[in-house]
C-alpha positions in Angstrom: -50.1 -33.6 -234.0 -51.2 -36.0 -231.1 -48.1 -39.3 -231.2 -50.1 -42.7 -232.0 -48.9 -45.9 -231.1 -49.9 -48.5 -233.4 -50.8 -52.4 -231.5 -51.2 -54.7 -234.9 -51.9 -58.4 -234.0 -52.2 -61.7 -236.6 -51.1 -65.1 -236.6 -50.5 -65.6 -232.6 -47.9 -62.3 -233.4 -48.0 -59.3 -231.7 -46.0 -55.3 -233.5 -45.7 -52.4 -232.2 -45.1 -48.9 -233.9 -46.0 -44.9 -233.2 -46.5 -42.2 -235.6 -47.6 -38.1 -235.2 -50.6 -37.8 -237.4 -53.6 -35.2 -236.8 -55.4 -38.7 -237.0 -54.8 -42.7 -236.5 -56.5 -43.7 -240.2 -55.7 -41.8 -242.6 -52.0 -42.8 -243.0 -51.1 -46.7 -243.0 -48.7 -45.4 -240.4 -50.2 -49.0 -238.6 -48.6 -50.9 -241.3 -45.5 -50.6 -239.5 -46.3 -52.2 -237.0 -47.5 -55.7 -238.7 -45.8 -58.6 -237.1 -43.5 -60.3 -239.7 -46.0 -63.0 -241.1 -48.3 -60.3 -241.8 -45.4 -58.2 -243.9 -46.7 -59.5 -247.4 -50.4 -58.6 -246.2 -49.9 -54.9 -246.4 -50.4 -54.0 -249.7 -53.8 -56.3 -249.7 -55.3 -54.3 -247.2 -53.3 -50.6 -247.7 -56.9 -49.1 -249.7 -59.5 -51.4 -247.3 -61.2 -52.3 -244.8 -58.6 -51.0 -242.0 -58.8 -47.1 -243.0 -61.6 -45.1 -242.3 -63.4 -45.2 -238.1 -62.5 -47.0 -235.9 -64.4 -48.4 -233.0 -64.0 -46.9 -229.8 -62.6 -49.3 -227.7 -65.0 -49.2 -224.2 -64.0 -47.7 -220.9 -60.4 -46.5 -222.6 -59.9 -43.0 -223.4 -58.6 -42.0 -226.7 -58.4 -45.9 -228.5 -59.5 -47.3 -231.5 -59.7 -50.7 -233.2 -60.4 -52.5 -236.2 -60.7 -55.9 -236.3 -60.7 -57.3 -240.2 -61.1 -61.1 -241.3 -58.2 -62.3 -243.8 -57.7 -65.5 -245.0 -59.6 -67.3 -242.1 -58.1 -64.8 -239.4 -58.6 -61.9 -238.2 -56.0 -59.2 -238.2 -56.4 -56.8 -235.7 -55.3 -53.5 -234.9 -55.2 -51.1 -231.7 -54.8 -47.3 -231.9 -54.1 -45.3 -228.7 -53.3 -41.3 -228.4 -50.1 -41.2 -226.5 -48.9 -38.6 -225.0 -45.2 -38.1 -226.0 
């Protein structure tokens, strides 16, 4: 299974984590990368907009991005298939 690196940006903070999965979005692994200011958001979005297909990032291979507007701010999740 591929190794994915998740980078999450919320409220001026950034968090990073990694997980091996068959696809980058089918599981909630990216929630492990939530910055401390966003830990309470995991329950609110775990079954929401951040699951399912994501946008491919232009000019980057094996890189996807999702953006969800929550409480007036963008929660940005980038998933990169990482060779490991």
